[in-house]
C-alpha positions in Angstrom: 4.3 10.3 -36.9 2.8 12.1 -33.9 4.4 12.1 -30.5 1.9 12.0 -27.7 2.9 13.0 -24.2 0.8 11.8 -21.2 1.5 13.0 -17.6 1.7 10.0 -15.4 2.7 11.5 -12.0 5.1 13.7 -10.1 7.7 13.4 -7.4 8.1 15.9 -4.6 11.8 16.4 -3.8 12.6 18.3 -0.6 16.1 19.4 0.3 16.9 20.2 3.9 19.8 21.1 6.1 20.9 18.6 8.8 23.9 20.5 10.1 27.0 22.5 9.5 30.4 21.1 8.3 33.6 21.9 10.1 34.3 24.6 7.5 31.0 26.3 8.1 29.2 25.0 5.0 25.7 23.5 5.2 25.3 19.7 5.3 22.2 18.9 3.2 20.1 15.9 2.5 17.1 15.3 0.2 14.0 13.1 0.4 11.7 12.2 -2.4 8.0 11.4 -2.1 6.5 9.7 -5.1 2.9 9.0 -6.0 2.0 12.7 -6.4 -0.9 13.0 -9.0 0.0 14.8 -12.2 -3.0 17.0 -11.7 -1.8 18.3 -8.3 -1.5 22.0 -8.0 2.1 23.4 -7.4 0.9 25.4 -4.3 -0.6 22.3 -2.7 2.7 20.3 -3.2 4.6 23.1 -1.6 2.2 23.4 1.3 2.5 19.7 2.0 6.3 19.8 1.9 6.4 22.8 4.3 3.8 21.2 6.6 5.8 18.0 6.8 9.1 19.7 7.5 7.5 21.9 10.2 7.2 18.7 12.1 11.0 18.0 11.9 14.0 19.7 13.5 15.6 20.4 10.1 15.0 23.5 8.0 13.6 23.1 4.6 15.8 24.6 1.9 14.2 23.8 -1.4 11.1 22.1 -2.7 11.1 20.7 -6.3 8.5 19.0 -8.4 9.8 16.4 -10.9 7.1 15.5 -13.4 7.0 12.1 -15.1 5.6 12.0 -18.6 5.1 9.0 -20.9 6.1 9.6 -24.5 4.4 7.5 -27.2 5.0 7.7 -30.9 1.7 7.1 -32.6 2.1 5.8 -36.1 
């Protein structure tokens, strides 16, 4: 039995700060953008996230790439 893994896409996840709590801690939210090609370069994904959040009033805290991979057991 051989396991075959095939990349099927990625999701860009951006975490950003929307304010400060009463105790002084950051209030954060995150947004996900799906439909990212599996072949997309990490730097390009990061550049897109920073460009999008430059248009908003909220500071970008973190950019994450979540890869989706299909696993098939070939008999």
